[in-house]
N, C-alpha and C positions, 0 to 999 in steps of 0.2 A: 692481524698481523695472520700469514700464512705459515704452515706447516716447514715447508719449507726457510722464509726467514726466519723461523726458531732456530732451524736446527744450522741455521749460518751463525745465530747468537749463540748455542750451543759450540759450534766453531774455533768463535771469539773467546770463549772460556775455557776450552780443552778440554769441552767432555764431547768433542766429535771429533773429527780427522778425515780429511777427503782421500778421495777412493781415487787408485792409481789412473784411472780417467779422468777425474777432475777436471783436466785442461777443455778434453775435448765433453763430457757429461753434463759435467756443473754435479755429481753425485757427491751426495756427502755420506759418511758410515757414523753410526751410533751405537754406542757398548750399551746392550741391554743386560748385559751381567748372564755367566757363563757361556750354554752354547747360543744364546739371544741374542741376535744386530738388526738394525736396521737399516733401510737404506734408504734415500732422498733424489727425487733431480728437482731441478726448476721444472720441470713437465709437469710433475707426479702431484695429489690433491693430497695425499696421505701417505704415510711412511711405509713402507714394506718391511713386515716383519718376518723374519727368518729365524728358525731352527737350526742348526748346525750346517748354514749356507743352501738350505731348503726351504722354500715359501711357505708359512704356516696362517697369514695374513696381512692386512692392512691396521694402521694405527693413526691416532692423532699424539702430537707432542701437548702436554699440560707441563709448562713451565713453573706454578707456582705447586706443584707435588714433583715435580724433574721423573716422569713417567712418561710412556707411552701408553697408551689408553686402546686396546681393541676396539675396532671400530662395531663388532657382532657381542660385544661388553663381556667376553667370555673372560680375559686377563687382563692386570697390568705390568705390564714392566718397569721396574725403574731404571733411572737413567745414572750408568756408570762413569767415572773418569774415564775415557780411554787409552786404551795401554796398546801399540803395535806390538803383536805378536809373528811380524811377519820376520823369515831368518834373513841376518842381512849377511854378508859379508865381509870377512877381516883383511884389516891390513896386512897384518901377518901373524904368524899361526902359533898360536900356544903352544909351548915345551910343556908336556907332561910327564913327568917322570914314571918310569915302570916301578915295579913290585921289590926292585932289588935296589933303589935306589940309584941307577944311572944315570 
């Protein structure tokens, strides 16, 4: 099974998400905890690992350990349940009372 096929399985489990360009590129996002993230497209052999959205290396998915191993054997990052942190628009602005209770 390729890394992309494993990433699709993670997507089905709710452990990955579609990138906003998914319809055009097929990119998937994997949450690797804290500032770390993984990106992979159908054309990629390995997962691109980023820290604060800056490339730091490539890795392979290990479904048994639920982790991504760096291809240079420097580190192993656990795969976490994906949480979307993007800001969304709200339908209605919430009412916030001031300090005087008005």
